[in-house]
N, C-alpha and C positions, 0 to 999 in steps of 0.2 A: 476406483472400482472398475468392474468389467462392463458395466452398462451405464447409459444415461437415459433418463426419462424426460422426454419433451413434454412440458406442461403448458397449459394455456394461460396460467397466471402464477405469480409468486404467491406463497402462502406461509403462514406459521401454523403448526398443528394445535397450539393452545394447550392448556393444562390437562385436558381430558382425552387426548388422542396422540397416536404415534404418527410419524411421517408416512409410514406405509398405509395406515388407515385413511389418511387424507388424500393420498395419491389417486385413489379410485375416482374421485370427483373431478380431478383436473388433468388426468393423464391423457395425452394424445397418442404417443407411440414410444416404443423402446428402441434404443440405438445400441448396437454392439460396439464396445470400445476395445475389444481384445487386440485388434490389429490396427486401430486408429480410426477416427471419424472426425468430420468437420462439424463444429458447432457454429451455426449461422448467427449473424448479427440480428439484434432485435428479438431474439427468441430466448426463452427461459428453460433451463434444464436442471434437473435434480440428479445428482450422482452420489451413490453410496460410497463412502470412503473405505479404504482398506483397513484403517485403524478403528479401534473401539476405545471408548473411555471407561475407566474404572477408578473413579475419584472417591477419596474419602470425604467426610463431611467438613474437613478443614481446607480442602483443595478445590479451587475453581479455575476456569480457563476463559480466555478471551481470544478471538481469532481475527485475522486480518489477511487480505491478499498478500502474497509475496511481492517483493518489489518489481520483479519482472512481469508479474501479472498485472499490477496496477499501471505500469508504463505502457501497456498495449491496450488499456481501457477495457479490460475484462472485469466486469462487476461480479464479484464472488463473495458469498456469505455462507457461514457455517450454520447448520440447523441440527438440533437434537430432538429426540422424541419429547413431546409435551412442552416444547419451548414456548415461552411468552415473548422472546426477543431473539433476534439474529445475533450470531457471533459470540454467544455466551454458552459456556458449559457450567451449569450450576453445581455448587458443592454437593457431593454425594452422588452425582450422576453416574450411572453404570448403564452403558448401552451403545447403540450404533451412532455414528456421525455421518452427516450428509453435507454436500456442498451444493448450494444454488449457484449456477453459473449462467451469466448473460453477457455475451460479447456485445459491446456497445458500438464499436467502430470497425474493427477488423474481424473477419471470420478466422477461427483458430482450429488447428488440428491437434487433437488430444488423443490419448490412449490410456489403457490401464497402467497405473503407476505414475502418470504425470502429476506434478506437484504444483498446485495453483494457490493454495493458502497455507497458513501457518498458525500454530496455537501457542500462546504464551500462558504458562501455568503459574498460579499464585497460591501461596499458602497463607491463610489468615487474611487480614485486611491491612496490608502495608500502607503507611502514609509517608509522604515526603513533602515537607512544607517549603515555602520560599526561603525561609531561614536556612534550612538544610541545603537548598539549592545554591544560595549565595556562598555558603561555606565550601561546598563542593567546587564551585567555580574558582574560589581563591586557591584551592589545593591543586586543581587540574582545570586549566582554562577550557571552558566548554564552547566558546566562540572566540574568533579573533576580533578583538575590539571590546567595547563596552557591552555588558550583558544587560538585556532588558528582561528583568525578572519581576513578574506580576501574575500570579496564577500559573506559573510555568515559565519557561524560557522562550521569549518571543524571537522570531526571526523574520526578515523582510525579503522583498523580491528584488532581484537584480535585473533592471531593464536598460542598463547602459552597456554592459558587456564589453567594455573597452572599445566601443564603437563597432563591434562586430556582431556575430550571431547571439541573440538573447533567448532563443527558444525554437520550438518546432510546433507546427499545427498539423494535425492528422488529416490525411486525404480520405476521401470517400471512395467506395467501390474499388478496393484494392484486391490484391491476391491474398492467399491464405498464409497465416503465420503458424508454423509448427512450434509449439511451445517448448519442445524438448531439443531444438536445434539452436546452437549458439553461433553467432557471427556469420550467418548464412545469407542475410538479406541486404539489398541496397536500400539505405534509408530514404533516398530521394524517390523511390517508387511508392513509399508509404507516407512520407511527410513533406511538408513545405517548410523551408527554413524561414525564420523570422529574424530580420536584422533590426538593430537599434535605430530609433529615430531621434531627431534633435531634441524633441520635447521630453524624452525619457519616459514614455508611457506606452501602453498597449491597450487597445480596445478588444475585449473578449466578446466574440460573437456568440449569441445563444446557441446552445447545443453543439458547440465545437469543442474539440479536445486538444489541450495544449500540454507540452512539456516545457517547464520553465525551471529556474534555478534560484536558490537563495543567494542573497548578497553576502551573507556571513559563511565562513567555513565553520564546521562543527566538529566536535570530538566527544565521543561517549566513552568514559572510563571503563575499563574491563570489568569492574565489579558493579556496574550499573547498566540499566537499560532505559530506553525512553520511548514515548509514544506521542504522536501528534494528536492533539485534541481538535475536534471539529471547530471551525471558525464560527464566531458569533455572527448570526445573520444580520445584526445591526451594523457590522463592519462592511459587509458587501455581499451582493447576491451571486456568490460563486462558491463552488466546492473545491477544496484543495486536498489532494493526497488520499487516494483510496488505500494505499499501502502505508499504514501509519506507524509501523514498528521500526525503531532504530536499534540495532543490535549492539551488545557490549563490544567495545573496541572499534566501532565505526569511526573513522577519521582520526583515531587516536594513535600516537606514537610517543613513547616516553621521552620527555625532555624536549619535545618539539611542539610548535603551535598547531592548533586544529588544522586538519588537512583535507577535509571533504566537504563539498557543498551539499546542501539538501536539494535533491531533484524533486520537483513538484509536479504532480498530475493535477491539472486544473481544468474545470469545466464551468462555464457560466450557466446561469439558470434561465429565467424567463426573459430577461432583458439584456441588451448590451451593457457592459460594465467596463469602465476605464480603470486599469491598474496604473499606479504611479511608482516610479523607481523609489525604493526604500520603504514602501508601504508594508506594514506588518501584515503578514498573511497566515500566520499560524503560531502555535505555541507547543513546546515540548514539555510533557510532564515526565518526571524521572522516578525510577524505582531502584532501590538497592537489591542486589541479588543475594540469595542465601549464601552462595559461594561463587567465586569467580569461575567461569567455565574453563575446562582444560585447554580449549582452543577458542580464541576470540576472533572476531571478524577481521579479515585482512587477507593479503595475498598468500599468506602461508597455508590457508585452507581453501584457496581457490575462489575467494569472494570476488564478485564481479564489479563492485562499486566502491572499493576502497580508493581514497584520494581522487574521487570523481569530481568533475566539474559539471558542465551541462552534458549529460550523457543519456542516450536512449537505452532501451532495454538490451539485454545481452543477445537478443536475436539478430541484431543489426551489425553490419560491418561499421568500422569507424568511418565517419564522413571525410 
């Protein structure tokens, strides 16, 4: 949208109020985005989206940051009027959409028309069991190697990297990232490279942001989509993947093995945490599409992350 409202705290409007009605109690100032403006780290902004929702009672939606948004640690959530939860558009909702935006590590330059999040629309309540998932893996291999299927498709972390780089750690107090410019920035001005160690592990420091990669290569068939579910806190005190949608066709090439690694945005919570090579760090849940899309994820439509390995967001030059 054309403006951003700087607010003193995040909020949900709740069942009896609109976003506009709640804004008056938290608004600090308004920022014009027509010609671009910088959103600072540690601040919370509410931005009206250009799109409106007009859902029937059988249609609902769930939102997530785009991959390029999550990889630069911009925390983004969708809000609707009378919302009880973030990132949800309830069945039958008709009304405006808003984005809550909070850059965590890098200040970002945005403007009217910038795209930071995405909406996945569902009709009814589709279910996809582990039995369905095993059958799908037999027909179209979803990972290279044995599939860990238990409440979704598990995948693990690569901390060996053939003895070379295994990840990136974000620097503090960097320059601004223009979210609409691709291939413009030197990665070493924003990131520290992390090399593999002999033990095959990595200590996550509290409140630091990391880009890591899955050990497995993945493939999403064109008539399916997937989403990473939040990690069980009993497994480890860290958060993986702000941008949890995996699009139809990601890493998929007919007759070929899975071709793309899952790039993971990782942040430790309150305490240092040791990740071990091969540790399960997430699970993908799958859904069948009503129809295959006319254009699937891949180089043919200019997708940035097909056949990716350990890759930073599109804003950076190749290291």
